[in-house]
Backbone as JSON, one array per atom type, in Angstrom:
{
  "sequence": "MSKTDERRQEIRTSLPVQLWFNLLESADDYLRLHSQAAVFESPDSGPGLEGRDEMELFLLKLDKKLDQIIALLTDKIARKDYRYKGRVIDISESGLRFVSPVDLPEGTHLEMGLIVPQRPHKTMDIAGEVIWVSGQGILGRSERQKVIGVKFTDILPADQDDIVHFIFQKQREEIRRSKERE",
  "N": [[123.14, 86.79, 128.41], [123.06, 86.74, 124.95], [125.22, 87.77, 122.24], [123.67, 88.64, 120.06], [121.18, 89.19, 121.25], [121.7, 91.47, 122.75], [121.68, 93.51, 120.92], [119.08, 93.94, 120.18], [116.42, 96.19, 119.95], [113.81, 96.55, 119.51], [110.54, 95.05, 119.43], [110.39, 91.78, 118.31], [109.02, 89.43, 116.03], [107.97, 86.29, 114.69], [106.97, 86.07, 111.38], [105.05, 85.21, 108.5], [106.86, 86.02, 106.21], [108.04, 86.76, 102.99], [111.21, 86.74, 101.43], [113.47, 88.12, 99.19], [116.69, 88.72, 97.78], [119.56, 90.71, 96.75], [123.1, 90.98, 96.44], [125.11, 93.78, 97.23], [127.73, 95.98, 96.19], [128.36, 98.23, 97.71], [126.79, 100.43, 100.12], [126.0, 102.62, 98.7], [125.26, 101.67, 96.26], [122.63, 100.96, 96.27], [119.46, 101.56, 94.97], [116.39, 102.85, 95.27], [113.82, 101.95, 93.39], [111.21, 102.76, 93.18], [110.42, 105.36, 94.48], [108.34, 107.34, 96.61], [108.0, 109.89, 95.57], [108.5, 109.58, 92.84], [106.44, 107.88, 92.05], [104.09, 109.28, 92.6], [104.19, 111.7, 91.19], [103.17, 114.86, 89.96], [100.61, 114.8, 87.55], [99.94, 116.96, 86.01], [102.03, 118.55, 85.35], [105.02, 119.3, 83.56], [106.86, 118.85, 80.43], [105.41, 119.87, 77.31], [102.73, 120.27, 77.98], [101.72, 122.76, 77.88], [99.37, 125.01, 76.47], [97.31, 123.23, 76.04], [93.86, 122.29, 76.07], [91.36, 122.46, 78.71], [89.83, 120.07, 79.01], [91.46, 118.16, 77.73], [93.74, 118.24, 79.38], [92.54, 117.29, 81.73], [91.86, 114.65, 80.94], [94.41, 113.62, 80.43], [95.48, 113.74, 83.02], [93.74, 111.96, 84.34], [94.33, 109.6, 82.94], [97.02, 109.19, 83.69], [96.73, 108.87, 86.47], [95.16, 106.55, 86.56], [97.01, 104.73, 85.47], [98.89, 104.76, 87.56], [97.38, 103.69, 89.68], [96.77, 101.13, 88.7], [99.38, 100.12, 88.48], [100.16, 100.13, 91.2], [98.28, 98.34, 92.28], [98.93, 95.97, 90.96], [101.49, 95.7, 91.64], [103.72, 96.29, 89.99], [105.66, 98.22, 89.73], [108.41, 99.0, 88.38], [109.81, 96.56, 89.13], [112.42, 94.83, 90.71], [114.86, 92.39, 89.78], [115.54, 89.74, 91.74], [118.2, 87.8, 92.95], [118.61, 85.84, 94.97], [116.85, 83.85, 97.4], [115.69, 84.05, 100.67], [114.9, 82.62, 103.92], [112.86, 83.98, 106.21], [113.24, 84.3, 109.69], [112.59, 85.88, 111.95], [111.3, 89.23, 112.47], [111.64, 92.78, 112.84], [110.89, 96.3, 113.26], [113.26, 97.46, 112.53], [114.97, 95.62, 111.43], [115.88, 92.22, 110.45], [116.02, 88.63, 110.85], [117.34, 85.95, 109.13], [117.58, 82.87, 107.21], [120.16, 82.14, 105.11], [120.87, 81.22, 101.74], [123.39, 81.58, 100.77], [126.8, 82.35, 101.7], [127.27, 85.11, 103.75], [129.25, 87.61, 104.75], [129.79, 89.67, 107.72], [128.91, 93.11, 107.39], [128.19, 93.05, 104.74], [126.3, 94.49, 102.14], [122.89, 94.63, 101.24], [120.18, 94.51, 98.9], [116.8, 94.22, 99.32], [113.74, 92.49, 98.76], [110.8, 92.43, 100.32], [107.89, 90.67, 101.18], [105.22, 91.24, 103.0], [102.53, 89.72, 104.66], [99.58, 91.01, 103.67], [96.72, 92.9, 102.65], [96.07, 95.08, 100.06], [98.36, 93.03, 98.15], [101.8, 93.71, 98.54], [105.1, 94.58, 97.76], [107.94, 95.34, 99.56], [110.67, 97.38, 99.01], [113.83, 97.34, 100.26], [116.89, 98.42, 101.72], [119.69, 96.91, 103.31], [122.06, 95.93, 105.88], [124.34, 93.38, 106.71], [124.7, 92.56, 110.01], [125.4, 90.65, 111.85], [126.46, 87.21, 111.92], [125.43, 83.98, 112.47], [127.38, 81.57, 114.01], [126.73, 78.92, 114.3], [124.79, 77.91, 112.47], [122.15, 76.22, 110.66], [120.51, 73.14, 109.9], [119.9, 72.73, 106.59], [117.94, 71.89, 103.67], [119.73, 70.74, 101.88], [122.27, 71.31, 102.78], [124.32, 72.74, 105.43], [123.2, 75.83, 106.67], [123.7, 79.3, 107.31], [122.55, 81.55, 109.88], [121.49, 84.83, 109.52], [121.77, 88.17, 110.6], [120.21, 91.19, 109.88], [120.32, 94.68, 109.54], [118.07, 97.24, 108.75], [118.85, 99.72, 106.42], [117.83, 101.5, 104.64], [114.63, 102.3, 104.38], [111.26, 102.85, 103.6], [109.2, 105.03, 105.54], [106.45, 104.35, 105.62], [106.52, 101.64, 104.98], [107.91, 100.66, 107.18], [106.01, 101.24, 109.16], [103.98, 99.47, 108.32], [105.2, 97.0, 108.87], [105.44, 97.13, 111.69], [102.71, 97.29, 112.33], [101.82, 94.71, 111.52], [103.32, 93.1, 113.21], [102.23, 93.76, 115.74], [99.6, 92.97, 115.25], [99.89, 90.19, 114.88], [100.84, 89.5, 117.43], [98.61, 90.17, 119.0], [96.79, 88.25, 118.03], [98.08, 85.9, 118.92], [97.93, 86.22, 121.71], [95.15, 86.2, 122.02], [94.58, 83.55, 121.18], [95.96, 82.11, 123.16], [94.48, 82.8, 125.43], [92.03, 81.67, 124.77], [92.64, 78.96, 124.91], [92.98, 78.61, 127.62]],
  "CA": [[122.56, 87.4, 127.23], [123.94, 86.53, 123.81], [125.62, 88.96, 121.48], [122.56, 89.12, 119.21], [120.11, 89.73, 122.1], [122.07, 92.81, 123.21], [121.43, 94.48, 119.86], [117.66, 94.12, 119.94], [115.85, 97.39, 120.54], [112.39, 96.53, 119.24], [109.88, 93.77, 119.56], [110.5, 90.96, 117.11], [108.11, 88.3, 115.97], [108.05, 85.53, 113.44], [105.87, 86.35, 110.47], [105.23, 84.55, 107.2], [107.38, 87.05, 105.31], [108.87, 86.27, 101.91], [112.39, 87.58, 101.26], [114.4, 87.95, 98.08], [117.74, 89.72, 97.96], [120.76, 90.79, 95.92], [124.28, 91.51, 97.11], [125.57, 95.07, 96.71], [129.14, 96.29, 96.44], [128.38, 99.2, 98.81], [125.48, 100.99, 100.44], [125.67, 103.61, 97.68], [124.75, 100.99, 95.07], [121.19, 100.74, 96.4], [118.61, 102.57, 94.35], [114.98, 102.51, 95.42], [113.28, 102.22, 92.07], [109.91, 103.41, 93.19], [110.23, 106.26, 95.61], [107.01, 107.94, 96.61], [107.99, 111.07, 94.71], [108.42, 109.15, 91.46], [105.15, 107.25, 91.8], [102.99, 110.22, 92.7], [104.5, 113.01, 90.65], [101.96, 115.53, 89.46], [100.4, 114.56, 86.13], [99.63, 118.19, 85.27], [103.24, 119.33, 85.15], [105.96, 118.66, 82.66], [106.97, 119.43, 79.1], [104.39, 119.55, 76.33], [101.37, 120.42, 78.47], [101.27, 124.13, 77.68], [98.52, 125.22, 75.32], [96.27, 122.2, 75.92], [92.61, 122.75, 76.68], [91.04, 121.93, 80.03], [89.38, 118.68, 78.89], [92.62, 117.35, 77.4], [94.53, 118.13, 80.61], [91.8, 116.41, 82.64], [92.01, 113.27, 80.46], [95.81, 113.22, 80.67], [95.58, 113.5, 84.47], [93.0, 110.74, 84.63], [95.09, 108.49, 82.38], [98.2, 108.97, 84.52], [96.28, 108.34, 87.76], [94.77, 105.15, 86.35], [98.25, 103.97, 85.34], [99.48, 104.63, 88.89], [96.55, 102.77, 90.46], [96.99, 99.78, 88.16], [100.74, 99.71, 88.86], [100.15, 99.83, 92.62], [97.5, 97.14, 92.53], [99.6, 94.79, 90.43], [102.86, 95.7, 92.18], [104.63, 96.21, 88.86], [106.39, 99.47, 89.61], [109.86, 98.8, 88.2], [110.26, 95.45, 89.99], [113.8, 94.4, 90.57], [115.07, 90.95, 89.7], [116.36, 89.32, 92.87], [118.93, 86.57, 92.64], [118.55, 84.86, 96.04], [115.66, 83.82, 98.25], [116.0, 83.66, 102.03], [113.77, 82.24, 104.77], [112.84, 84.87, 107.36], [112.96, 83.68, 110.98], [111.79, 86.89, 112.65], [111.43, 90.56, 111.9], [111.25, 93.94, 113.65], [110.82, 97.48, 112.4], [114.58, 97.93, 112.12], [115.8, 94.58, 110.86], [115.33, 90.87, 110.43], [116.92, 87.48, 110.97], [116.93, 85.0, 108.11], [118.48, 81.8, 106.8], [120.66, 82.51, 103.79], [121.41, 80.13, 100.92], [124.78, 81.9, 100.43], [127.58, 82.92, 102.8], [127.27, 86.57, 103.78], [130.04, 88.1, 105.88], [129.34, 90.92, 108.34], [129.2, 94.29, 106.6], [127.65, 92.91, 103.38], [125.12, 95.31, 101.86], [121.87, 93.9, 100.5], [118.91, 95.1, 98.53], [115.86, 93.16, 99.63], [112.32, 92.61, 98.45], [110.02, 91.75, 101.36], [106.44, 90.63, 101.01], [104.57, 91.04, 104.29], [101.15, 89.36, 104.35], [98.61, 92.08, 103.84], [95.87, 93.09, 101.48], [96.5, 94.35, 98.89], [99.72, 92.53, 98.08], [102.77, 94.79, 98.38], [106.5, 94.24, 97.97], [108.72, 96.46, 100.11], [112.07, 97.41, 98.6], [114.56, 97.79, 101.44], [118.33, 98.17, 101.75], [120.11, 96.48, 104.64], [123.46, 95.55, 106.08], [124.53, 92.23, 107.59], [125.38, 93.02, 111.23], [125.96, 89.47, 112.52], [126.28, 85.91, 111.29], [125.47, 82.92, 113.47], [128.42, 80.59, 113.75], [126.22, 77.56, 114.37], [124.08, 77.49, 111.27], [121.08, 75.25, 110.87], [120.48, 72.16, 108.83], [119.01, 73.04, 105.49], [117.53, 70.71, 102.92], [120.86, 70.07, 101.25], [123.53, 71.59, 103.48], [124.24, 73.63, 106.58], [123.02, 77.22, 106.28], [123.93, 80.24, 108.4], [121.5, 82.51, 110.23], [122.04, 86.15, 109.25], [121.07, 89.31, 111.16], [120.29, 92.34, 108.98], [119.77, 95.97, 109.98], [117.6, 98.02, 107.62], [119.55, 100.99, 106.28], [116.99, 102.4, 103.83], [113.28, 101.76, 104.34], [110.24, 103.9, 103.63], [108.46, 105.05, 106.81], [105.18, 103.62, 105.49], [106.84, 100.21, 105.05], [108.23, 100.4, 108.59], [104.73, 101.22, 109.87], [103.3, 98.22, 107.98], [105.84, 95.91, 109.61], [105.03, 97.26, 113.09], [101.29, 96.94, 112.38], [101.66, 93.27, 111.45], [103.87, 92.51, 114.44], [101.22, 93.9, 116.79], [98.44, 92.14, 114.87], [100.25, 88.79, 115.17], [100.9, 89.34, 118.88], [97.23, 90.15, 119.5], [96.23, 86.94, 117.7], [98.69, 84.9, 119.81], [97.34, 86.43, 123.04], [93.76, 85.72, 121.94], [94.6, 82.08, 121.14], [96.36, 81.56, 124.46], [93.35, 82.98, 126.35], [91.01, 80.71, 124.4], [93.09, 77.66, 125.38], [92.91, 78.55, 129.09]],
  "C": [[123.54, 87.24, 126.08], [124.23, 87.84, 123.09], [124.47, 89.52, 120.66], [121.44, 89.71, 120.04], [120.42, 91.15, 122.55], [121.74, 93.87, 122.18], [119.95, 94.76, 119.63], [117.15, 95.35, 120.67], [114.34, 97.42, 120.35], [111.85, 95.13, 119.5], [110.01, 93.04, 118.23], [109.46, 89.86, 117.19], [108.33, 87.56, 114.67], [106.79, 85.82, 112.64], [106.11, 85.58, 109.19], [105.63, 85.56, 106.13], [108.23, 86.37, 104.24], [110.01, 87.26, 101.68], [113.18, 87.16, 100.04], [115.46, 89.02, 98.24], [118.83, 89.59, 96.9], [121.88, 91.34, 96.78], [124.69, 92.81, 96.44], [127.04, 95.25, 97.02], [129.28, 97.24, 97.63], [126.97, 99.7, 99.04], [125.05, 101.99, 99.38], [125.09, 102.98, 96.41], [123.24, 100.77, 95.12], [120.42, 101.9, 95.78], [117.16, 102.11, 94.5], [114.3, 102.93, 94.14], [111.93, 102.9, 92.09], [109.72, 104.23, 94.46], [108.86, 106.89, 95.5], [106.94, 109.13, 95.66], [107.84, 110.66, 93.25], [107.05, 108.58, 91.13], [104.04, 108.28, 91.74], [103.34, 111.61, 92.2], [103.24, 113.58, 90.0], [101.79, 115.31, 87.97], [100.13, 115.83, 85.34], [100.85, 119.09, 85.14], [104.14, 118.58, 84.19], [105.93, 119.28, 81.29], [105.8, 119.0, 78.21], [102.96, 119.73, 76.8], [100.84, 121.84, 78.3], [100.37, 124.18, 76.44], [97.44, 124.16, 75.13], [95.01, 122.71, 76.6], [92.33, 121.97, 77.97], [90.64, 120.45, 79.98], [90.55, 117.74, 78.59], [93.52, 117.17, 78.62], [93.86, 117.18, 81.61], [91.98, 114.95, 82.23], [93.44, 112.75, 80.65], [96.05, 112.9, 82.15], [94.93, 112.18, 84.85], [93.76, 109.51, 84.15], [96.3, 108.16, 83.26], [97.81, 108.38, 85.88], [95.85, 106.89, 87.63], [96.0, 104.25, 86.19], [98.89, 103.73, 86.7], [98.7, 103.63, 89.74], [96.76, 101.34, 89.99], [98.37, 99.27, 88.57], [100.8, 99.35, 90.34], [99.42, 98.53, 92.92], [98.18, 95.88, 92.03], [101.05, 94.7, 90.88], [103.9, 95.55, 91.07], [105.43, 97.48, 88.67], [107.88, 99.16, 89.57], [110.41, 97.72, 89.13], [111.71, 95.11, 89.68], [113.83, 92.88, 90.4], [116.02, 90.57, 90.83], [116.96, 87.95, 92.58], [118.72, 85.47, 93.68], [117.23, 84.96, 96.8], [116.09, 83.32, 99.63], [114.74, 83.28, 102.78], [113.83, 83.07, 106.04], [112.47, 84.08, 108.62], [112.12, 84.63, 111.83], [112.16, 88.26, 112.11], [111.04, 91.59, 112.94], [111.22, 95.14, 112.72], [112.18, 97.92, 111.9], [115.47, 96.85, 111.53], [115.12, 93.23, 110.87], [116.44, 89.86, 110.59], [116.43, 86.46, 109.95], [118.0, 83.95, 107.86], [118.86, 82.08, 105.36], [121.17, 81.28, 103.03], [122.87, 80.36, 100.51], [125.48, 82.47, 101.66], [127.6, 84.44, 102.67], [128.08, 87.04, 104.98], [129.43, 89.38, 106.47], [129.77, 92.1, 107.47], [128.71, 94.21, 105.16], [126.4, 93.76, 103.24], [124.18, 94.54, 100.95], [120.77, 94.83, 100.03], [117.91, 93.96, 98.63], [114.46, 93.51, 99.14], [111.57, 91.78, 99.47], [108.55, 91.79, 101.01], [105.86, 90.26, 102.37], [103.11, 90.73, 103.99], [100.19, 90.49, 104.67], [97.75, 92.13, 102.59], [95.8, 94.57, 101.22], [97.97, 93.96, 98.98], [100.7, 93.68, 97.8], [104.18, 94.27, 98.64], [107.22, 95.48, 98.46], [110.15, 96.33, 99.61], [112.86, 98.08, 99.71], [116.04, 97.51, 101.26], [118.7, 97.78, 103.18], [121.58, 96.12, 104.66], [123.52, 94.38, 107.04], [125.31, 92.71, 108.81], [125.89, 91.86, 112.09], [125.62, 88.22, 111.73], [126.41, 84.86, 112.38], [126.52, 81.9, 113.06], [127.9, 79.17, 113.7], [125.62, 77.1, 113.05], [122.98, 76.51, 111.61], [121.09, 74.28, 109.7], [119.45, 72.55, 107.8], [118.64, 71.75, 104.77], [118.74, 69.97, 102.34], [122.17, 70.27, 102.01], [123.28, 72.51, 104.67], [124.15, 75.07, 106.11], [123.18, 78.11, 107.51], [122.71, 81.13, 108.62], [122.14, 83.9, 110.2], [121.15, 87.21, 109.92], [121.3, 90.54, 110.3], [119.63, 93.55, 109.63], [119.32, 96.71, 108.73], [118.34, 99.35, 107.59], [118.77, 102.0, 105.44], [115.63, 101.74, 103.68], [112.31, 102.93, 104.39], [109.51, 103.87, 104.97], [107.14, 104.29, 106.74], [105.41, 102.11, 105.56], [107.17, 99.8, 106.48], [106.95, 100.32, 109.41], [103.96, 99.94, 109.57], [103.88, 97.04, 108.75], [105.41, 95.95, 111.07], [103.57, 96.85, 113.25], [101.1, 95.43, 112.39], [102.26, 92.55, 112.64], [102.83, 92.59, 115.55], [99.99, 93.04, 116.49], [98.71, 90.68, 115.21], [100.29, 88.55, 116.68], [99.5, 89.32, 119.5], [96.56, 88.81, 119.23], [96.78, 85.85, 118.62], [98.12, 85.01, 121.22], [95.91, 85.89, 123.07], [93.71, 84.21, 121.95], [94.99, 81.49, 122.48], [95.25, 81.72, 125.5], [92.24, 81.97, 126.05], [91.36, 79.3, 124.88], [92.93, 77.51, 126.88], [91.52, 78.34, 129.58]]
}
């Protein structure tokens, strides 16, 4: 059993996942820009709402809810600009393995934007830490690239559930295809 196999605790599968990432100085530098609390704060609370009539409050609530729905549908909630793009090899609910265009030593902290194939389109903002680096590397288009193992350190439970859902969905499809071939 290799060093990386010993660390696996969940089922992993390859998925067509898109990955963008930035390097962080420390784990404390990660800031999830769109926490659930910030996105779904109550539109009927806050300064300047006292003394307004019922219809005006209703319209303000409706306006804020429409803004939230549009932001969710277009995935424009304070998007981060990611500097690097990686190629995901496989993923589990607690981490992933990817090919990196830059050298990343163990212990490097990352902020990542993952796009898991689903409808509607959704980018997951996740913090992670490099827990292993493959010494072999693989041949890239222009040069040798290393395979990186990342453990998620900050992920929303709903995003974790989405990853698990897609892993099981992909496995069911693979089982169905293998039965059809037999």
